N, C-alpha and C positions, 0 to 999 in steps of 0.2 A: 712526791714533796715528804707529803705525810707517809708512806710507807718508809722512806730513806731515814726519815726519825728512828721509825721503829726498830730499823734493821742496825742502825748505829749503837743501838742499848741494849743493855744485857739483863735488864728490867724491865718492868711492866711501868706503862704511864698512862697518868689519867688526861682528860684532853687538855688541861690548864698547862701540863707541861708539855704536851704536845704542840701546841700556840706558841711556846714560850722558843723552844728547838727551832721553828720555821723560821726561813731566812727572810721569807714573804708575809706579810700580813695578810691571815685569812678570817675570813666570817666562822666564827663561831658555830654556826647549822650547817656551813659547808665543810666543816671537818669533820662533824658528828654523823654526816649522810657519807662522805667517803670510810671514816671508821665502820659504819654500818654496811655498806660496801665490802669493804674488806673482812669482815666478818662473814658475810654473805658466802662468798668466792674461797672460805677458808683459809685466807691468809693471815688472819689475825683473829684472837680469841680475846672474849671481856672476861676479866676477871673484877668480883666485887668485893672489896677491900675490907676491914673490919669496922670502917666507919659508914659503909655503903656507898662509896665513892667509886664509880666505874673506872677501870684501867684497861689497857690495850696491851697486847702481848705478839708478836709475832709469832705465827703457827711455823710447825716444821712437819712435813708430812702430812698433810693436810689439803684436803679439797672440798669442794663445795657438798659434794654427796656424803663425804668422812670428815665429820668433824671431829679430829678424836682431842678433846683439852682434857682427859680423866686423870691428869697429874695433878700432884699435890702443889700447891704455891707456898714461898715461905717469905716471911715478913721479917725484915730485920730489924728492932727495936731501936737499934742505935742510929744507922745512917736512912732509915723509913724506907729502905726499897725493897720492890716485892719480885720476888725472882719465881721463875716456872722451874722446878725441879721434875728435869723430864724420865723420869721413872712411871708408866702406868700400873699404879699400885692398887686401883679401884678392881679389876677385875682380877686379881690375885686374891681379891678378900672375900669377893662375892661368890655365895654359897649357888651350885648348880643351879641354874633355871631364872636366875634374877639377871635382867638385862638394865641397867643403867643409863637414862638419856640423860641426866645432867649431874655432877660432882661439884662439891665445894669444900676441898680438903685444904686449909690454911694452917701453918705451921709458924709459929714465933719465935723468937729468939735471936741469934747474934750471926753475922753473914761470917762467910771465911775473914773476908775483910777486915771488918769490926771485931771479930774474935781474934785476931793478930796481934792487935794494939795494946 
């Protein structure tokens, strides 16, 4: 149920947004445990937004052993969505000999939909 909510979205969702989209009522702690399990399995990654709130997005090509979320995240200041930009830019900008463990690259502006208005 939780995974299908994330599969149907094109943007990252916070816990409250996931809970609202669930067809069945689910305990807050249960949702957190499910999301943490998905993170551990490489199915979902966490994004800390600019307000410090944790959001979750579906992973593509990740596993529990190889969790690759080294891509930028785009925050639309008009619709407030957070969108994963699936381009691993971190590896391209780090000098030889550096190994990134975590990255937080956040870009703000207008998404394609809001920019077209």
